[in-house]
C-alpha positions, 0 to 999 in steps of 0.5 A: 341262510348262506352256505359255505363253499364246502357246503355248496360243493357238497350239496351240488355233488349230492344232487348230481349223484342222486339225479344220476342214480335216478337217471340210470334207473330210467335208462334200464327202463327205456333201453338207453345207456346211462351214459347219455343221462349222466352226460346231459346232467353234467351239461345241464349243470354246466355254464350254459345250463340251468346250473351255471357251473363254470368248468373249463379245465381239460387238465382236471377233467383228464386227471379225473378221467384217468383215475376213473378209467383205472377203476372201470378197467380194473372191475371189468377185468376182475369180474371177467371169468377167464374160462369163458374168455379163453375160447374166444381169446384169439378173435377177441385179441384181434379185435382189440388190437388190429380192430382198433388200428383199422378203425383209426386208419379208415376213419382218420382218412375219411376225416382228412378228406371231409373236414376242412383244415384237418391234416392227415395226422389230425384225422388219424388222431381223431380216428384213434380217439374214437376207435375203442368200444364200451361193452358195459353200456352194450350189455346194460341195454341187453339186460334191460330188454331181457336179451342174451347173445348166442355163440360166445358173443358176450365174452368176446365183446366183453374181452374186446372192450376191456382190452382195446382201450389201451391200444386206442390210448397208444395210438392217440398219444402217438398221433398227438406227438406227431401232430405236435412235432410234424418232423417226427418219424412215424415208423420210429413210433411202431416199435415203441407201441409194441414195447409199451404193450409188451411191458404193460402185459408183463407188469400186469401179470407180475404185479397180479402174481405178487398182489395175490400173495400180499392180499392172502397173507397180510392178515388185516383186522378189518375186512373192509381194508382189503379193498383199500389194499387193492386200490393202492395196488391199482394205482401202483400198477398204473404208475409204476408201469408208466414209469418204465414206459409201459402202458398203464391201462393195459397193465391194470386190465391184465392185473385185474384179469389175473387177480379176479381168477385167483383164490383170494381172501375176502373176494366177496368183499372186494367184488362188492366194493368195486362193483359200486365204486366202478359205478361211482367212477362212471357217474363222476367221469360222465358228469365232469365231461358233461360240465366240460362240454359247451353246447353252443360249440356242438351246433356248428359241427352237427353236419360234419359230426353226422357224416363222420358218425355214419361212416364210423358206424356203417363203414369203418367199424364193419370193415375192421371187424370183417378183416379181423375175423376173416381168419376165424370161422365165425358166421357172417351174421355174428360178424354183422352184429359185432360190427354194430356193437361199436358203442362209444363210452367215456373213454373217447371223450377222456382221450379227446382232452389230451389234444386240449391239454397239449394245445393243438390248433384244432383241439377244440373241434376234435373234442366237440366232434368226438363228443358228438360221435359218442352221444350219437353212437349211444343214441343210435346203436345203444337203443337198437342193439336188441333189435339188431340181435334179433335181426341178425339171429344172435339173440336168445332169452336172457336168464337173470341170475344173481352171482354169489361170491365166496372166499374159497370157490368150488366148481359147479356141477356139470349135470343134474345128478348130485354126486358130491362126497362128504367126509368128516376127518380129524386133522393129525398133529403132523399135518403140514396143513396146520397153520397155513391159510386155507387159501394157500392149501392148494385145494382142488377146485371141486373141493372145500372145507365147509365146517371146522369143529374145534373143541366145542366151537363151530367155525365157518371157514374163510380164506384166511382161516388157519387149521390146528391139530385135532380140528374136526373138518367137514370136507365137501367134494364133487367127486371121489377124485377131488375128495382124495386130492383134498385129503392128500393136502390135509394129510388126513388119509385113514382119518376119515370117519364117514363118507356119504 
């Protein structure tokens, strides 16, 4: 039986995806990030592997990588609790900006000195490409070993990893431009970097503010379509920011960070969709990059690759971390652990396709070295993170929890005593809350409407639900102040039937 081209392609995709899912399951058991398995599956399917698939298009790989990174960055920001990030914002920002810069400079200088035929600019280009970190892989390992981290290390590393990729991208593009046009002035690029980052932040906040109102007021008939709206907003954020000379990756992350900490209609649906979709994007990008790699090209650069990897892990990254955290009162043992968490992911390999597409003379060697560094980092640092956490005294038992999202969020109790207030009220016909979606009522965070009785109908409310005159509402609040504020929003004072 002969298969058509479409059937063959779909069969290959199905097999690769299924093998990748099985590989990720294995990675949790053995403590190795799934990145290694995904990449090796791509290599096995490639031209020098058992699959024999010929794939030699850096431009296509780069395009797929940019799309995948948009979704990965979005979910990273959307799933971040800003309340946890706020206390570590300053050291996290220092690591994501200056840490990337210092790492690129230190490693770039070393590459220039040890790699024959590399100019200083090409060394800086390679250093910029591998200067960011991948905390998603870090915590996948920690969870597989049932390990947690003390002292706010987890949110700091998550924030660093989510916000440092844009800085690495800016440095990569900057040094690539200088390498292609050596007569260019480096100092002219510095103001451009600042402007691109500022525009990225402002665009992310502005589009996030607008997107919240679009999502909450669009009133779609099918809940699943809200995820489609968000996909459109992600692409719009990246592209429009790039058009106005801002950093699209940074804009997407800031947009996601803002949106994820707002009250949204069908937030549970959106979160569930992008959780799985981010995994699909990671699998896709790793397999594609694995297909692009030619294993026979890696063997000649193993010696140089090991030297660069060792310098990055034991010199460049630690020096960068110590310099960035010097102004902050962070214990030395925690700085040591942060230094070891320099785990590389798909981002450096995607950035390494930019010199390939541009046709830089040493682009193939840069790509091969970056690939080798990323895999070495995962194998060495990724498998030893739980051991390092214990060695530096920052580990603690990891408490497994299951996150449950609801459309209208309420705060959690801060102690074990139940002091909740319950009120049953009838909404008066003059209330300004009539016809307004619940998500727009401005309810206090510690209060919610848990049930609506409309005639003989019982309604479970969600963000898009609107109230009608004479609705009976069961209002739940954590304390008397929140209850009073909630009743003010409903203009239902004096309508209270019972408070427990």
